[in-house]
N, C-alpha and C positions, 0 to 999 in steps of 0.2 A: 470534506473540507476543501476550501478554495486554495488554489495555488497563490503564491505571493503576488503575481501580476493580475489575478482575478480572471484569467482566461480559461482555466480548467477547474473541474471539481473531481475529487477522488472519493469513491464510495465503496464500502464493503457491502456484501450481500448474503442473504440466506442460501444462495446457491453455491456457496464456498468460493466465490469469485471477488476479484477487485475490478472495478470499472473506473476508467478515467474518461470524463466527458468533456469534449472541447466545446465551450460555450459559443465561440465565434462561428465555428463551422456547424454547430448544432448536430453533433454526432458523437458516438462513442469512439474514442481514438485508441483505447486499449481495453481489452478484457482478458483476464487470465484466471484460470482456476488456481487459486492460491493456497487453499487449505483443504482439509478433509472434513470441515464443519463450518458453521456460520462464521463469517468474518464480521467481528464486532466493532473494530476500530481501525482506522487508517489515517495516515497523514503524509504530506510531502515532507521530505527530510530537510531540504533547504530551498533557497530561492530559484535554483536551476530547474527544479521540478523533475530531475532525472531519477532521483531515489525516492522510494515510497516505503513507509513502514506499515506493517499490518499485524493485527492480533486477532486470535480466533478462539472459538470454543474447543479447538483441538489442543489447547494448552501451549501453543507456540506463538512466538513473535518472529516475524520475518522481515528481512530487508530486501527490497527489489530494486534493481538498477535497469531502468528502461533502455539504456544504451546497449544492453546485452540481450535484449529480447528476440533479436532476429535468429530464428532457428532453435531457440531454447527458452522455455518458460520455467526457468529454475531460479530460486532466490539466490541473491548474492550472499546471504547469511541467514542463519536460523538460530534463534535464542530459545534454548530448551531449559527445562527444569521447573516450569510453573506447574503447580498442583491442580489448578483450576483454569478455566478459560481466561484469556487475556481480554479485559474489557476496556482498557484505556491505554493508548500509546500516543506519545506526542514528541515533538522535536524542539530543541532550542533554536533550530535553524541556523546553527553556526558551522555545520559541516562536520562536527565532531561528536556531539552528544545528543542523546534523546532520552 
């Protein structure tokens, strides 16, 4: 999915990773192994582009804060309890709900 300003695209992958691609620089600006199975769905949380939501076949939803990635590739939050893989996640882009 595109960022609000259209400068970046976030994508999930079958290699368990999240990729953020900078369209202006024509390069991957972020890659992290985010889950233990295919990443089915991703989105930017709000217009800042700092937070990313992801959902995977590992039955988890995760919240990622790009400001905290220096030295640690750990999620800011994990949503557990799904009985099947998470196939859709989206944000209201209001900074509070998704």
